C-alpha positions as CSV (number, residue, x, y, z in Angstrom):
1,X,0.0,0.0,0.0
2,X,1.4,3.4,-1.0
3,X,1.6,6.4,1.3
4,X,0.0,8.3,-1.6
5,X,-3.2,6.3,-1.0
6,X,-5.3,7.6,2.0
7,X,-5.4,5.5,5.1
8,X,-9.0,4.5,5.8
9,X,-10.8,2.6,8.5
10,X,-10.1,4.8,11.5
11,X,-12.7,7.1,12.9
12,X,-13.8,9.4,10.1
13,X,-12.1,12.5,11.7
14,X,-8.8,10.6,11.9
15,X,-9.1,9.5,8.3
16,X,-9.6,13.1,7.4
17,X,-6.5,14.2,9.4
18,X,-4.5,11.4,7.8
19,X,-4.9,13.0,4.4
20,X,-2.0,15.1,5.5
21,X,0.5,12.3,4.9
22,X,4.3,12.3,4.9
23,X,4.3,12.4,1.1
24,X,2.1,15.6,1.2
25,X,-1.5,16.7,1.0
26,X,-3.7,14.0,-0.3
27,X,-6.5,16.5,-0.7
28,X,-4.8,19.0,-3.1
29,X,-7.5,19.1,-5.8
30,X,-11.2,18.7,-6.1
31,X,-10.5,15.3,-7.8
32,X,-8.5,14.2,-4.7
33,X,-11.5,15.1,-2.6
34,X,-13.8,13.2,-4.9
35,X,-11.6,10.1,-4.7
36,X,-11.4,10.4,-0.9
37,X,-15.2,10.8,-0.6
38,X,-15.6,7.6,-2.7
39,X,-13.4,5.7,-0.3
40,X,-15.5,7.1,2.6
41,X,-18.9,6.7,0.8
42,X,-20.4,4.3,3.3
43,X,-19.8,6.8,6.1
44,X,-21.0,9.9,4.3
45,X,-24.7,10.6,4.3
46,X,-24.8,11.5,0.6
47,X,-22.5,11.9,-2.4
48,X,-21.2,15.4,-1.8
49,X,-20.1,18.1,-4.3
50,X,-16.4,18.0,-4.6
51,X,-15.7,21.4,-6.2
52,X,-13.2,24.0,-5.1
53,X,-15.5,25.5,-2.5
54,X,-16.1,22.1,-0.9
55,X,-12.4,21.4,-1.0
56,X,-11.6,24.6,0.8
57,X,-14.3,23.9,3.5
58,X,-13.0,20.4,4.1
59,X,-9.4,21.5,4.3
60,X,-10.4,24.1,6.9
61,X,-12.2,21.5,9.0
62,X,-9.2,19.2,8.6
63,X,-6.8,21.9,9.8
64,X,-8.8,22.8,12.9
65,X,-9.4,19.1,13.6
66,X,-5.7,18.3,13.4
67,X,-4.7,21.1,15.7
68,X,-7.4,20.4,18.2
69,X,-6.7,16.7,18.1
70,X,-3.0,17.2,18.7
71,X,-3.7,19.1,21.9
72,X,-6.7,17.1,23.2
73,X,-5.0,13.7,22.8
74,X,-2.2,14.9,25.0
75,X,-4.7,16.1,27.7
76,X,-4.4,19.8,26.7
77,X,-7.2,22.3,26.0
78,X,-7.6,23.0,22.3
79,X,-7.4,26.6,21.1
80,X,-10.6,28.5,21.1
81,X,-10.2,29.3,17.4
82,X,-10.2,25.6,16.5
83,X,-13.3,24.8,18.6
84,X,-15.1,27.8,17.2
85,X,-14.2,26.8,13.6
86,X,-15.5,23.3,14.1
87,X,-18.7,24.6,15.7
88,X,-19.1,27.2,12.9
89,X,-18.7,24.5,10.2
90,X,-21.6,22.5,11.8
91,X,-23.7,25.7,12.0
92,X,-23.2,26.4,8.3
93,X,-25.3,23.3,7.5
94,X,-27.5,22.5,10.4
95,X,-28.8,19.0,10.8
96,X,-32.3,17.9,11.8
97,X,-34.0,14.6,12.3
98,X,-36.7,14.7,9.6
99,X,-39.7,12.5,9.9
100,X,-40.3,10.4,6.8
101,X,-42.9,7.8,6.0
102,X,-41.2,4.6,4.7
103,X,-44.4,2.9,3.7
104,X,-45.0,1.1,6.9
105,X,-44.3,3.8,9.5
106,X,-42.5,6.9,10.4
107,X,-38.7,6.9,10.6
108,X,-36.3,9.7,11.5
109,X,-33.7,10.6,8.9
110,X,-30.9,12.9,9.7
111,X,-30.6,15.6,7.1
112,X,-28.6,18.8,6.7
113,X,-29.5,22.0,4.9
114,X,-27.3,24.2,2.9
115,X,-24.9,23.8,0.0
116,X,-23.4,20.4,-0.6
117,X,-19.8,21.4,0.3
118,X,-21.0,23.0,3.5
119,X,-23.0,19.8,4.3
120,X,-19.9,17.7,3.8
121,X,-17.7,20.0,5.9
122,X,-20.4,20.0,8.6
123,X,-20.6,16.2,8.6
124,X,-16.8,16.0,9.0
125,X,-16.8,18.7,11.7
126,X,-19.4,16.7,13.6
127,X,-17.3,13.6,13.3
128,X,-14.3,15.6,14.7
129,X,-16.4,16.9,17.6
130,X,-17.5,13.3,18.4
131,X,-13.9,12.1,18.4
132,X,-12.6,15.1,20.4
133,X,-15.3,14.7,23.1
134,X,-14.8,10.9,23.3
135,X,-12.6,9.8,26.3
136,X,-10.9,7.4,23.8
137,X,-9.2,10.4,22.2
138,X,-6.4,10.0,24.7
139,X,-5.6,6.7,23.1
140,X,-5.0,8.1,19.6
141,X,-1.4,7.3,18.7
142,X,1.0,8.2,15.9
143,X,2.4,5.4,13.8
144,X,5.8,4.3,15.2
145,X,7.4,3.9,11.8
146,X,10.0,6.6,11.6
147,X,8.8,8.1,8.3
148,X,5.1,8.0,9.0
149,X,2.8,10.7,10.4
150,X,-0.5,8.8,10.4
151,X,-2.7,8.7,13.5
152,X,-4.8,5.7,14.6
153,X,-7.0,4.7,17.4
154,X,-5.7,1.2,18.4
155,X,-8.3,-1.5,19.1
156,X,-5.5,-3.5,20.7
157,X,-3.0,-1.9,23.1
158,X,0.0,-3.4,21.4
159,X,-0.8,-1.9,18.0
160,X,2.2,0.2,16.9
161,X,1.7,1.0,13.2
162,X,-1.0,2.8,11.2
163,X,-1.4,-0.3,9.1
164,X,0.3,-3.8,9.0
165,X,0.3,-3.6,5.2
166,X,1.7,0.0,5.1
167,X,4.2,0.5,7.8
168,X,4.2,-2.7,9.8
169,X,5.4,-4.7,6.8
170,X,8.1,-2.1,6.0
171,X,9.4,-2.1,9.6
172,X,9.5,-5.9,9.7
173,X,11.3,-6.2,6.4
174,X,13.9,-3.6,7.5
175,X,14.5,-5.5,10.7
176,X,14.8,-8.8,8.8
177,X,17.3,-7.2,6.4
178,X,19.3,-5.7,9.3
179,X,19.5,-9.1,11.1
180,X,20.6,-10.9,8.0
181,X,23.0,-8.1,7.0
182,X,24.9,-8.4,10.3
183,X,25.7,-12.1,9.8
């Protein structure tokens, strides 16, 4: 797996932050955003617009999430600016639970109003708020591979790498090479 391919499978807010990889920004263009949204499709409420405005809104949410996460996971208070920006992103596309008749009864569907890019940014900001307010945020770790900046929430306390296929394999191969080189 290449570092140029976004890491997915962590909480949505971590997947967003992880688009700032060691190889650079994986959300540089609207097409990058579209591809990332396709990878995250099962976790997004709708297929969002992925134009320049949406990209700017998502990158803003990512920036504030990353800064707040870095502080909160170390037990520090996040900057008021980051908190305000995440709250403002949610306010830009408010969500309601809308009652809908599904043919046999009423169900509540969560819907956001506003432009598609704002709805995407609001959904991602909401995911960030949920992660930042979760006590598990203190367990978020950075990959132990020397050249990796990815963050993850370990399901097992001994997990050390962002991905066994990405960094874990590289580290194990390097160790194997070093052991056999020394002989």
